[in-house]
VEXLUMKOL-765589 format. One record per residue: x, y, z of N, C-alpha, C, O in turn; residue in three letters; residue number from 0. Coordinates in steps of 0.1 Angstrom, whole numbers. Layout:
<sites>
SITE,X,Y,Z,X,Y,Z,X,Y,Z,X,Y,Z,ALA,NUM
...
</sites>
This chain:
<sites>
SITE,350,2311,113,345,2313,100,331,2306,97,322,2312,92,MET,0
SITE,331,2294,102,319,2286,100,307,2292,108,296,2293,104,GLN,1
SITE,310,2297,121,300,2304,129,295,2316,122,283,2319,122,THR,2
SITE,304,2324,116,300,2336,109,291,2333,97,281,2340,94,LYS,3
SITE,294,2322,90,286,2317,79,272,2314,83,262,2317,77,PHE,4
SITE,271,2307,95,258,2303,100,249,2315,104,237,2315,101,LYS,5
SITE,256,2325,110,249,2338,113,243,2344,101,232,2349,100,VAL,6
SITE,252,2346,90,248,2352,78,236,2344,72,226,2350,67,VAL,7
SITE,237,2331,71,227,2322,66,214,2324,73,203,2324,68,ASN,8
SITE,215,2324,87,203,2326,95,196,2340,92,184,2340,91,HIS,9
SITE,205,2350,91,199,2363,88,192,2364,75,182,2370,73,ASN,10
SITE,198,2357,65,192,2357,51,179,2349,52,169,2353,46,MET,11
SITE,179,2338,59,167,2330,61,156,2339,67,144,2338,63,SER,12
SITE,159,2347,77,150,2355,84,144,2366,75,132,2368,75,TRP,13
SITE,153,2372,67,148,2382,57,139,2376,47,129,2382,43,ILE,14
SITE,143,2364,42,135,2358,31,121,2354,37,111,2356,30,ILE,15
SITE,120,2350,49,107,2347,55,99,2360,57,87,2360,56,ARG,16
SITE,106,2371,60,99,2384,61,93,2388,48,82,2392,47,LEU,17
SITE,101,2386,37,96,2389,24,85,2380,20,75,2384,14,ILE,18
SITE,85,2367,24,74,2358,21,62,2363,28,51,2362,22,LYS,19
SITE,63,2368,40,51,2373,47,45,2385,39,33,2386,38,GLY,20
SITE,53,2394,34,48,2405,26,41,2400,14,30,2405,10,VAL,21
SITE,47,2389,7,41,2384,-5,27,2377,-2,18,2379,-9,VAL,22
SITE,27,2369,9,15,2363,13,4,2373,17,-8,2370,14,ILE,23
SITE,8,2385,22,-2,2395,25,-10,2399,12,-21,2403,13,ALA,24
SITE,-3,2398,1,-10,2401,-12,-22,2392,-14,-32,2396,-20,LEU,25
SITE,-22,2380,-9,-33,2370,-10,-45,2375,-2,-56,2371,-4,GLY,26
SITE,-42,2384,8,-53,2389,16,-60,2401,9,-72,2403,11,PHE,27
SITE,-53,2408,1,-58,2421,-4,-59,2421,-20,-65,2431,-25,ILE,28
SITE,-53,2412,-27,-53,2412,-41,-64,2403,-47,-63,2391,-44,LEU,29
SITE,-74,2408,-54,-85,2399,-59,-80,2388,-68,-71,2391,-76,PRO,30
SITE,-85,2376,-66,-81,2365,-75,-69,2357,-70,-65,2347,-76,GLY,31
SITE,-64,2361,-58,-52,2355,-53,-54,2349,-39,-61,2355,-31,VAL,32
SITE,-49,2337,-37,-51,2330,-24,-38,2331,-16,-27,2327,-20,SER,33
SITE,-39,2335,-3,-28,2335,6,-22,2321,8,-10,2319,10,GLY,34
SITE,-31,2311,8,-27,2297,10,-19,2292,-2,-9,2285,0,GLY,35
SITE,-23,2296,-14,-15,2293,-26,-1,2299,-25,9,2292,-28,VAL,36
SITE,-1,2311,-22,12,2318,-21,21,2311,-10,33,2310,-12,LEU,37
SITE,15,2307,1,22,2300,12,27,2287,7,39,2283,10,ALA,38
SITE,19,2280,-1,23,2267,-7,34,2269,-17,44,2262,-17,ALA,39
SITE,33,2279,-25,43,2282,-36,56,2286,-29,67,2282,-34,ILE,40
SITE,56,2293,-18,68,2297,-11,73,2287,-1,83,2289,6,LEU,41
SITE,67,2275,0,72,2264,7,70,2264,22,77,2257,29,GLY,42
SITE,61,2272,27,59,2273,42,45,2268,46,41,2268,58,ILE,43
SITE,37,2264,36,23,2261,39,21,2249,49,14,2250,59,TYR,44
SITE,28,2238,46,26,2226,54,31,2228,69,25,2224,78,GLU,45
SITE,42,2235,70,47,2238,84,38,2247,91,35,2246,103,ARG,46
SITE,33,2257,84,23,2266,90,10,2259,94,5,2261,105,MET,47
SITE,6,2250,86,-6,2242,89,-4,2233,102,-12,2232,110,LEU,48
SITE,8,2227,102,11,2219,114,12,2227,127,7,2223,137,SER,49
SITE,17,2239,126,18,2248,137,4,2252,142,2,2252,154,PHE,50
SITE,-5,2255,133,-18,2259,136,-26,2248,142,-35,2250,151,LEU,51
SITE,-24,2236,137,-31,2224,142,-26,2219,155,-34,2213,162,ALA,52
SITE,-14,2222,158,-8,2217,171,0,2229,177,13,2229,177,HIS,53
SITE,-7,2238,182,-1,2251,187,10,2248,198,20,2254,198,ILE,54
SITE,7,2238,207,16,2236,219,28,2228,215,37,2227,223,ARG,55
SITE,27,2220,204,38,2212,200,49,2220,193,46,2227,183,ARG,56
SITE,61,2220,198,72,2228,192,68,2243,191,72,2250,181,ASN,57
SITE,61,2248,201,56,2262,200,67,2272,198,66,2281,189,PHE,58
SITE,78,2271,206,88,2281,206,95,2281,192,97,2292,186,LYS,59
SITE,99,2269,187,106,2269,174,97,2274,163,101,2281,154,ALA,60
SITE,84,2269,163,75,2274,152,72,2288,153,71,2295,143,ASP,61
SITE,70,2293,165,67,2307,167,78,2316,162,76,2326,155,PHE,62
SITE,91,2312,165,102,2320,161,104,2319,146,108,2329,139,LEU,63
SITE,100,2307,140,101,2306,125,91,2315,118,95,2321,108,TYR,64
SITE,79,2315,124,68,2323,117,68,2338,121,60,2345,116,PHE,65
SITE,76,2341,131,76,2355,136,79,2365,124,71,2375,122,LEU,66
SITE,89,2363,116,92,2372,105,81,2372,94,78,2382,88,PRO,67
SITE,75,2360,93,64,2359,83,52,2367,88,46,2374,80,VAL,68
SITE,49,2367,101,38,2375,106,41,2389,105,32,2397,101,GLY,69
SITE,53,2393,108,57,2407,107,56,2412,93,51,2423,90,ILE,70
SITE,61,2404,84,60,2407,70,46,2408,65,42,2417,57,GLY,71
SITE,37,2399,70,23,2400,66,16,2413,71,9,2419,63,GLY,72
SITE,19,2417,83,13,2430,88,19,2441,80,11,2451,77,ILE,73
SITE,32,2441,78,38,2452,70,32,2452,56,29,2463,51,LEU,74
SITE,31,2440,50,25,2440,37,11,2445,36,8,2453,26,GLY,75
SITE,3,2441,45,-11,2446,45,-12,2461,47,-18,2468,39,ILE,76
SITE,-4,2466,57,-5,2481,59,2,2489,49,-4,2500,45,GLY,77
SITE,13,2485,44,21,2493,35,17,2491,20,18,2501,12,LEU,78
SITE,12,2480,17,8,2477,3,-6,2481,-1,-9,2483,-13,LEU,79
SITE,-15,2482,9,-29,2485,6,-30,2499,-1,-38,2499,-11,SER,80
SITE,-23,2509,3,-25,2522,-3,-19,2522,-17,-27,2526,-26,ARG,81
SITE,-7,2518,-20,-2,2518,-34,-10,2508,-43,-12,2510,-55,PRO,82
SITE,-14,2497,-37,-22,2487,-44,-35,2493,-49,-40,2491,-60,LEU,83
SITE,-42,2500,-40,-54,2507,-43,-52,2517,-55,-60,2517,-64,GLU,84
SITE,-41,2524,-54,-38,2534,-65,-35,2527,-78,-40,2530,-89,PHE,85
SITE,-26,2516,-77,-22,2509,-89,-34,2502,-96,-35,2502,-108,LEU,86
SITE,-42,2496,-88,-54,2489,-94,-64,2499,-100,-71,2495,-110,LEU,87
SITE,-64,2511,-94,-73,2521,-100,-68,2527,-113,-76,2530,-122,ALA,88
SITE,-55,2528,-114,-49,2535,-126,-42,2525,-136,-41,2529,-148,HIS,89
SITE,-37,2514,-131,-29,2505,-140,-34,2490,-137,-25,2481,-136,TYR,90
SITE,-47,2488,-137,-52,2475,-133,-47,2464,-142,-43,2454,-137,GLN,91
SITE,-48,2466,-155,-44,2456,-165,-30,2452,-163,-26,2440,-163,VAL,92
SITE,-21,2461,-162,-6,2459,-161,-3,2451,-148,4,2441,-148,ILE,93
SITE,-9,2456,-137,-7,2450,-124,-12,2435,-123,-4,2426,-119,VAL,94
SITE,-24,2433,-128,-29,2419,-127,-22,2410,-137,-21,2398,-133,LEU,95
SITE,-18,2414,-148,-10,2406,-157,3,2402,-151,8,2391,-152,TRP,96
SITE,9,2412,-145,22,2410,-138,21,2399,-127,30,2391,-125,GLY,97
SITE,11,2401,-119,9,2391,-108,5,2377,-113,10,2367,-108,PHE,98
SITE,-3,2377,-124,-6,2364,-130,7,2357,-135,9,2345,-134,ALA,99
SITE,16,2365,-141,29,2360,-145,37,2354,-134,43,2343,-135,GLY,100
SITE,37,2360,-122,44,2355,-110,38,2342,-106,46,2333,-102,ALA,101
SITE,25,2341,-106,19,2328,-102,22,2317,-112,26,2306,-108,ILE,102
SITE,22,2320,-125,25,2310,-135,40,2306,-133,43,2294,-135,VAL,103
SITE,49,2315,-130,63,2312,-128,65,2303,-117,76,2296,-116,GLY,104
SITE,56,2303,-107,58,2295,-95,51,2281,-96,53,2272,-88,SER,105
SITE,43,2279,-107,36,2266,-109,45,2254,-109,41,2244,-104,LEU,106
SITE,57,2255,-116,65,2243,-116,69,2238,-102,70,2226,-101,PRO,107
SITE,70,2247,-93,73,2242,-79,62,2235,-73,63,2224,-67,ALA,108
SITE,49,2239,-75,38,2232,-71,36,2219,-78,32,2209,-72,LEU,109
SITE,39,2219,-91,38,2206,-99,48,2196,-93,44,2184,-92,TRP,110
SITE,60,2200,-89,69,2190,-84,65,2186,-70,66,2174,-66,GLN,111
SITE,59,2195,-62,55,2191,-48,43,2182,-49,42,2173,-40,GLU,112
SITE,34,2183,-59,23,2174,-60,27,2159,-62,20,2150,-59,ALA,113
SITE,39,2157,-68,44,2144,-70,56,2140,-61,63,2130,-64,GLU,114
SITE,58,2148,-50,69,2145,-42,68,2133,-33,78,2128,-29,SER,115
SITE,56,2128,-31,54,2117,-22,49,2104,-29,50,2093,-24,ARG,116
SITE,43,2106,-41,37,2095,-48,37,2098,-63,35,2110,-66,SER,117
SITE,38,2088,-72,38,2091,-86,24,2095,-90,14,2090,-86,LYS,118
SITE,24,2105,-99,11,2110,-105,4,2099,-112,9,2093,-121,ARG,119
SITE,-9,2098,-109,-17,2087,-116,-30,2093,-122,-32,2106,-122,ASP,120
SITE,-39,2085,-127,-51,2089,-134,-60,2097,-125,-67,2106,-129,LYS,121
SITE,-61,2092,-112,-69,2099,-103,-65,2114,-101,-73,2123,-99,VAL,122
SITE,-51,2115,-100,-46,2129,-98,-50,2138,-110,-53,2149,-108,ASP,123
SITE,-48,2132,-122,-52,2140,-134,-67,2143,-134,-71,2154,-138,TRP,124
SITE,-75,2134,-129,-90,2137,-128,-92,2148,-118,-100,2157,-121,THR,125
SITE,-85,2148,-107,-87,2158,-97,-83,2172,-103,-89,2182,-101,TRP,126
SITE,-71,2172,-110,-66,2184,-116,-75,2190,-126,-79,2202,-125,LEU,127
SITE,-79,2182,-136,-88,2187,-147,-102,2190,-142,-108,2201,-145,ILE,128
SITE,-107,2181,-133,-121,2184,-128,-121,2196,-119,-130,2204,-120,GLY,129
SITE,-111,2198,-111,-111,2210,-102,-109,2223,-111,-116,2233,-108,THR,130
SITE,-101,2222,-121,-99,2234,-130,-112,2238,-136,-116,2250,-136,PHE,131
SITE,-120,2228,-142,-132,2232,-149,-143,2237,-139,-149,2247,-141,VAL,132
SITE,-144,2229,-128,-155,2233,-118,-152,2246,-112,-161,2255,-110,ILE,133
SITE,-139,2249,-109,-135,2262,-103,-138,2273,-112,-142,2284,-108,SER,134
SITE,-135,2271,-125,-138,2282,-135,-153,2286,-135,-156,2297,-135,LEU,135
SITE,-161,2275,-134,-175,2278,-135,-180,2285,-122,-187,2295,-122,ILE,136
SITE,-176,2279,-110,-181,2284,-97,-176,2298,-95,-183,2307,-91,ILE,137
SITE,-163,2300,-97,-157,2313,-94,-162,2324,-103,-164,2336,-99,LEU,138
SITE,-165,2321,-115,-170,2331,-125,-185,2334,-122,-189,2346,-124,TYR,139
SITE,-192,2324,-117,-207,2327,-115,-210,2332,-101,-221,2335,-98,THR,140
SITE,-200,2333,-92,-202,2338,-79,-210,2351,-78,-219,2353,-70,LEU,141
SITE,-206,2361,-86,-213,2374,-86,-228,2373,-89,-236,2381,-85,PRO,142
SITE,-232,2362,-96,-246,2360,-99,-254,2354,-87,-266,2354,-87,TYR,143
SITE,-247,2348,-77,-253,2340,-67,-254,2348,-53,-265,2348,-47,ILE,144
SITE,-244,2355,-49,-244,2361,-36,-248,2376,-36,-246,2383,-46,PHE,145
SITE,-253,2380,-25,-257,2394,-23,-245,2402,-17,-234,2398,-17,GLY,146
SITE,-249,2413,-10,-239,2421,-4,-242,2423,11,-253,2421,15,THR,147
SITE,-232,2427,19,-234,2429,33,-229,2442,37,-220,2448,31,LEU,148
SITE,-234,2448,48,-229,2461,53,-216,2459,60,-213,2448,65,PRO,149
SITE,-207,2469,59,-194,2468,66,-195,2472,80,-197,2484,83,ALA,150
SITE,-193,2463,89,-193,2466,104,-185,2456,111,-178,2447,105,ASN,151
SITE,-184,2457,124,-176,2448,132,-179,2433,130,-170,2425,128,PHE,152
SITE,-192,2430,129,-196,2416,128,-192,2410,114,-187,2399,113,ALA,153
SITE,-194,2418,104,-191,2414,90,-176,2413,88,-171,2405,79,THR,154
SITE,-168,2421,95,-154,2420,94,-149,2408,101,-138,2403,97,PHE,155
SITE,-156,2403,111,-152,2390,117,-154,2379,106,-146,2370,105,ILE,156
SITE,-165,2380,98,-167,2371,87,-156,2372,77,-151,2362,72,LEU,157
SITE,-152,2385,74,-141,2387,65,-128,2380,70,-121,2374,62,ALA,158
SITE,-125,2381,83,-114,2375,88,-114,2360,87,-104,2353,84,GLY,159
SITE,-126,2354,89,-127,2339,87,-125,2335,73,-119,2325,70,ALA,160
SITE,-130,2343,63,-127,2340,49,-113,2342,45,-108,2334,38,LEU,161
SITE,-106,2352,51,-92,2353,49,-84,2341,54,-75,2336,47,ILE,162
SITE,-88,2337,66,-81,2325,72,-84,2313,63,-74,2305,61,ALA,163
SITE,-96,2311,58,-98,2300,49,-90,2301,36,-86,2290,31,LEU,164
SITE,-88,2313,32,-79,2315,20,-65,2311,23,-58,2307,13,GLY,165
SITE,-61,2311,36,-47,2306,39,-47,2291,41,-38,2284,36,VAL,166
SITE,-58,2286,48,-58,2271,51,-62,2263,38,-57,2252,37,LEU,167
SITE,-70,2269,29,-74,2261,17,-68,2268,5,-73,2277,0,VAL,168
SITE,-56,2263,1,-49,2270,-10,-57,2270,-23,-63,2260,-26,PRO,169
SITE,-58,2281,-29,-67,2283,-41,-79,2291,-38,-85,2297,-47,GLY,170
SITE,-84,2291,-26,-95,2300,-22,-91,2314,-21,-82,2317,-13,LEU,171
SITE,-97,2323,-29,-93,2337,-29,-104,2345,-20,-115,2347,-25,SER,172
SITE,-100,2348,-8,-109,2356,0,-113,2369,-6,-124,2374,-4,PRO,173
SITE,-104,2376,-13,-107,2389,-18,-118,2388,-29,-126,2397,-29,SER,174
SITE,-118,2377,-36,-129,2376,-46,-143,2375,-39,-152,2382,-43,ASN,175
SITE,-143,2367,-28,-156,2366,-20,-159,2380,-14,-171,2384,-13,LEU,176
SITE,-149,2387,-8,-152,2399,-2,-156,2410,-12,-164,2419,-8,LEU,177
SITE,-152,2409,-24,-156,2418,-34,-171,2416,-37,-179,2425,-38,LEU,178
SITE,-175,2403,-38,-189,2400,-40,-198,2404,-29,-209,2409,-31,ILE,179
SITE,-193,2403,-16,-201,2407,-5,-199,2422,-1,-205,2427,9,LEU,180
SITE,-192,2430,-10,-191,2444,-8,-183,2448,5,-185,2459,10,ALA,181
SITE,-174,2439,9,-166,2442,21,-152,2445,17,-144,2449,25,LEU,182
SITE,-148,2443,4,-134,2445,0,-129,2459,1,-119,2462,7,TYR,183
SITE,-137,2468,-5,-132,2482,-5,-132,2488,9,-122,2495,13,SER,184
SITE,-142,2486,18,-141,2490,32,-129,2484,39,-122,2491,47,PRO,185
SITE,-126,2471,36,-115,2465,43,-101,2471,38,-93,2474,47,MET,186
SITE,-100,2473,26,-88,2479,20,-86,2493,26,-74,2497,29,LEU,187
SITE,-96,2501,27,-96,2514,33,-91,2513,48,-83,2521,52,THR,188
SITE,-97,2504,55,-93,2502,69,-78,2498,70,-71,2502,80,GLY,189
SITE,-74,2489,61,-60,2485,62,-50,2496,59,-40,2498,66,PHE,190
SITE,-53,2504,49,-44,2515,45,-43,2526,56,-34,2533,58,LYS,191
SITE,-55,2527,64,-55,2537,74,-51,2531,88,-52,2538,98,ASN,192
SITE,-47,2518,88,-43,2512,100,-54,2513,111,-51,2517,122,PHE,193
SITE,-67,2510,107,-78,2511,116,-78,2498,125,-84,2488,121,ASP,194
SITE,-71,2499,136,-68,2487,145,-81,2482,151,-83,2470,152,LEU,195
SITE,-90,2491,156,-102,2486,163,-113,2481,155,-119,2471,157,VAL,196
SITE,-116,2489,144,-128,2486,136,-126,2476,125,-135,2470,120,ASN,197
SITE,-113,2474,121,-110,2465,109,-100,2454,113,-103,2443,112,VAL,198
SITE,-88,2458,118,-78,2448,121,-83,2438,132,-81,2426,131,PHE,199
SITE,-89,2444,143,-93,2435,154,-104,2425,150,-102,2413,153,LEU,200
SITE,-115,2429,144,-125,2419,141,-120,2409,130,-123,2397,131,PRO,201
SITE,-111,2413,121,-106,2404,111,-96,2394,118,-96,2382,115,ILE,202
SITE,-89,2399,128,-80,2390,136,-88,2380,143,-84,2368,144,ALA,203
SITE,-99,2384,149,-108,2375,157,-113,2364,148,-112,2352,151,ILE,204
SITE,-119,2368,137,-124,2358,127,-114,2349,122,-116,2337,120,GLY,205
SITE,-102,2355,119,-91,2346,113,-86,2336,123,-84,2324,119,GLY,206
SITE,-84,2340,135,-79,2331,146,-89,2320,148,-85,2308,149,ILE,207
SITE,-102,2323,150,-112,2313,152,-113,2303,141,-113,2291,143,LEU,208
SITE,-112,2308,128,-113,2299,117,-101,2290,116,-102,2278,113,ALA,209
SITE,-89,2295,118,-77,2287,118,-77,2276,128,-73,2264,125,MET,210
SITE,-81,2279,140,-82,2269,151,-92,2258,148,-90,2247,152,LEU,211
SITE,-103,2262,141,-114,2252,139,-110,2243,127,-114,2231,128,LEU,212
SITE,-103,2248,117,-101,2240,105,-87,2235,102,-85,2228,92,PHE,213
SITE,-77,2240,110,-64,2236,107,-61,2221,108,-54,2215,99,ALA,214
SITE,-67,2214,118,-65,2200,119,-70,2192,108,-64,2182,103,LYS,215
SITE,-82,2196,102,-88,2190,91,-79,2190,79,-77,2180,72,THR,216
SITE,-73,2202,76,-65,2203,64,-52,2196,66,-46,2190,57,MET,217
SITE,-46,2195,79,-34,2188,81,-37,2173,79,-28,2166,73,GLU,218
SITE,-48,2168,83,-52,2154,81,-52,2150,66,-47,2140,62,HIS,219
SITE,-58,2159,58,-60,2157,44,-46,2157,37,-43,2149,28,LEU,220
SITE,-37,2165,42,-23,2165,36,-15,2153,40,-7,2148,32,LEU,221
SITE,-18,2148,52,-11,2136,56,-16,2123,49,-8,2114,46,GLU,222
SITE,-29,2123,46,-34,2111,40,-37,2112,25,-38,2101,18,THR,223
SITE,-38,2124,20,-42,2126,6,-33,2137,-1,-38,2146,-8,GLN,224
SITE,-20,2136,2,-11,2147,-2,-12,2150,-17,-13,2161,-21,HIS,225
SITE,-11,2140,-25,-10,2141,-40,-24,2147,-45,-24,2156,-53,SER,226
SITE,-35,2142,-39,-48,2146,-44,-50,2161,-40,-55,2169,-48,ARG,227
SITE,-46,2165,-28,-48,2178,-23,-40,2188,-32,-45,2199,-36,VAL,228
SITE,-27,2185,-36,-19,2194,-43,-24,2195,-58,-22,2205,-64,PHE,229
SITE,-30,2184,-63,-35,2185,-77,-48,2193,-76,-52,2200,-86,HIS,230
SITE,-56,2192,-65,-67,2200,-63,-63,2215,-63,-69,2224,-69,PHE,231
SITE,-52,2218,-56,-46,2231,-55,-42,2236,-69,-45,2248,-72,ILE,232
SITE,-35,2228,-76,-31,2232,-90,-43,2236,-98,-42,2245,-106,LEU,233
SITE,-54,2228,-97,-65,2231,-105,-71,2244,-102,-75,2252,-111,GLY,234
SITE,-72,2247,-89,-78,2260,-85,-69,2272,-88,-73,2282,-92,ILE,235
SITE,-56,2269,-86,-46,2280,-90,-47,2283,-105,-48,2295,-108,VAL,236
SITE,-47,2273,-113,-48,2276,-128,-61,2283,-131,-61,2293,-139,ALA,237
SITE,-72,2279,-125,-85,2285,-128,-86,2300,-123,-90,2309,-130,ALA,238
SITE,-81,2302,-111,-82,2315,-105,-72,2325,-113,-75,2337,-114,SER,239
SITE,-61,2319,-118,-52,2328,-125,-58,2332,-138,-57,2344,-143,THR,240
SITE,-65,2323,-145,-72,2326,-157,-82,2337,-155,-84,2347,-162,VAL,241
SITE,-90,2335,-144,-101,2344,-141,-96,2358,-136,-104,2368,-138,LEU,242
SITE,-84,2359,-131,-78,2372,-128,-78,2381,-141,-80,2393,-140,ILE,243
SITE,-76,2374,-153,-74,2382,-165,-87,2382,-174,-86,2388,-185,LEU,244
SITE,-98,2376,-169,-110,2376,-177,-120,2385,-171,-124,2384,-159,VAL,245
SITE,-125,2395,-179,-135,2404,-174,-148,2397,-170,-152,2387,-176,PRO,246
SITE,-154,2402,-159,-167,2397,-154,-176,2409,-152,-174,2416,-142,ASN,247
SITE,-186,2411,-161,-194,2423,-161,-203,2423,-149,-209,2434,-146,HIS,248
SITE,-205,2412,-142,-213,2412,-130,-205,2417,-117,-211,2419,-107,GLN,249
SITE,-192,2418,-118,-184,2423,-107,-178,2436,-110,-171,2438,-120,SER,250
SITE,-181,2446,-102,-177,2460,-105,-162,2462,-104,-157,2471,-111,ALA,251
SITE,-155,2453,-97,-140,2454,-96,-133,2444,-104,-121,2442,-102,GLU,252
SITE,-139,2437,-114,-133,2428,-122,-124,2436,-132,-125,2447,-134,SER,253
SITE,-114,2428,-138,-105,2435,-147,-113,2440,-159,-122,2434,-164,ILE,254
SITE,-109,2452,-164,-115,2458,-175,-105,2463,-185,-95,2469,-182,SER,255
SITE,-107,2459,-198,-97,2463,-208,-102,2475,-216,-96,2479,-226,TYR,256
SITE,-113,2481,-211,-118,2493,-218,-108,2505,-217,-103,2508,-206,ALA,257
SITE,-105,2511,-228,-96,2522,-229,-81,2518,-229,-73,2527,-230,GLY,258
SITE,-79,2505,-229,-65,2500,-230,-59,2502,-244,-65,2498,-253,SER,259
SITE,-48,2508,-245,-41,2510,-258,-29,2501,-259,-27,2492,-251,GLY,260
SITE,-22,2503,-270,-11,2495,-273,0,2495,-262,5,2485,-259,VAL,261
SITE,2,2507,-257,12,2508,-246,8,2500,-234,17,2494,-228,LEU,262
SITE,-4,2500,-231,-9,2492,-219,-6,2477,-221,-1,2471,-212,THR,263
SITE,-9,2472,-233,-6,2458,-236,9,2455,-237,13,2444,-233,PHE,264
SITE,16,2464,-242,31,2462,-242,36,2461,-228,44,2452,-224,VAL,265
SITE,32,2471,-219,37,2471,-205,31,2458,-198,39,2453,-189,LEU,266
SITE,19,2454,-201,14,2442,-195,22,2430,-198,25,2421,-190,ALA,267
SITE,27,2429,-211,35,2418,-215,49,2419,-208,54,2408,-204,ALA,268
SITE,54,2431,-207,67,2432,-200,66,2428,-185,75,2420,-180,ILE,269
SITE,56,2432,-179,54,2429,-165,50,2414,-163,53,2408,-152,PHE,270
SITE,44,2408,-173,41,2394,-172,54,2386,-172,56,2376,-164,THR,271
SITE,63,2390,-181,77,2383,-181,84,2386,-168,90,2376,-163,VAL,272
SITE,84,2398,-163,90,2401,-150,84,2392,-139,91,2387,-130,LEU,273
SITE,71,2391,-140,64,2382,-130,68,2368,-131,70,2361,-120,GLY,274
SITE,69,2363,-143,74,2349,-145,88,2347,-139,91,2338,-132,LEU,275
SITE,97,2357,-141,110,2356,-136,110,2357,-121,117,2349,-114,TRP,276
SITE,101,2365,-115,100,2366,-100,96,2353,-94,101,2348,-84,LEU,277
SITE,86,2347,-101,81,2334,-95,91,2323,-96,93,2316,-86,GLY,278
SITE,98,2322,-107,109,2312,-108,120,2315,-98,126,2306,-92,LEU,279
SITE,124,2328,-96,134,2332,-86,131,2328,-72,139,2323,-65,TRP,280
SITE,118,2331,-68,114,2328,-55,114,2313,-52,117,2308,-42,MET,281
SITE,111,2305,-63,111,2290,-62,125,2285,-59,128,2276,-51,SER,282
SITE,135,2291,-67,149,2288,-65,154,2292,-51,162,2284,-45,ARG,283
SITE,150,2303,-46,154,2307,-33,149,2297,-22,156,2294,-13,LEU,284
SITE,136,2292,-24,131,2283,-15,139,2270,-15,142,2264,-4,GLU,285
SITE,143,2265,-26,151,2253,-27,164,2255,-20,169,2246,-14,GLU,286
SITE,170,2267,-20,183,2270,-15,182,2271,1,191,2266,8,ARG,287
SITE,172,2278,6,171,2281,20,161,2273,28,160,2274,40,TYR,288
SITE,154,2264,21,143,2256,29,150,2247,38,144,2239,45,ASN,289
</sites>
């Protein structure tokens, strides 16, 4: 009986990690969202960072642990790109408010994690508030600063590096940067068409190189400045969540409330509540199966 329970629990854990991979994939393709933030919210960020920083240490155990996450990520990118493109084109306000609700629902877990190793102090509050304000300014003004790039093999390597940084640095939204650089739409088209050679391959090359180069640095910061790092993350998460819902006329793919009627706002409110519930539910699942 006990063996059967262990098998069931193992299978549930595997399925949950698969689902987490699908959710993290949204951080690669949804503007305003960071894959690293989602990984942190879902409770796998630090182990993932340790695995990337020390590939040969506990390789088999870590590889098997992250295998369903990787499978879920690939499935999420390939399967969600097409409907996401459709939903953002036709129901942008509802979709983005729902996802913002899910992020807000997960913030309590991040808040607890930020104080899990040391008591919150004035410096932490300074990091939190300062990061929130600075991130609002920088992320909002990015469209005024950067130009655009042609979509080709080389620039998709850059896209892969940015996506990897979005995983390694929680709060950094690679999709926002890719929108600014005019690489987002070509990337999404390549994902939905499963363009392995021209899109998936260069993005994988850029992502692997960036992860190998920067994983040790992020691991060191978490070991020595855990509380500061997570308050930094909280500040960026809060700022990026706000900016998901704020129109930016300098960005062609920013949220737009033009033409939105009462029904749109009612549905947006409903999906925000559903998103809040989803975020809280995922946090409780993590506590149970972590």
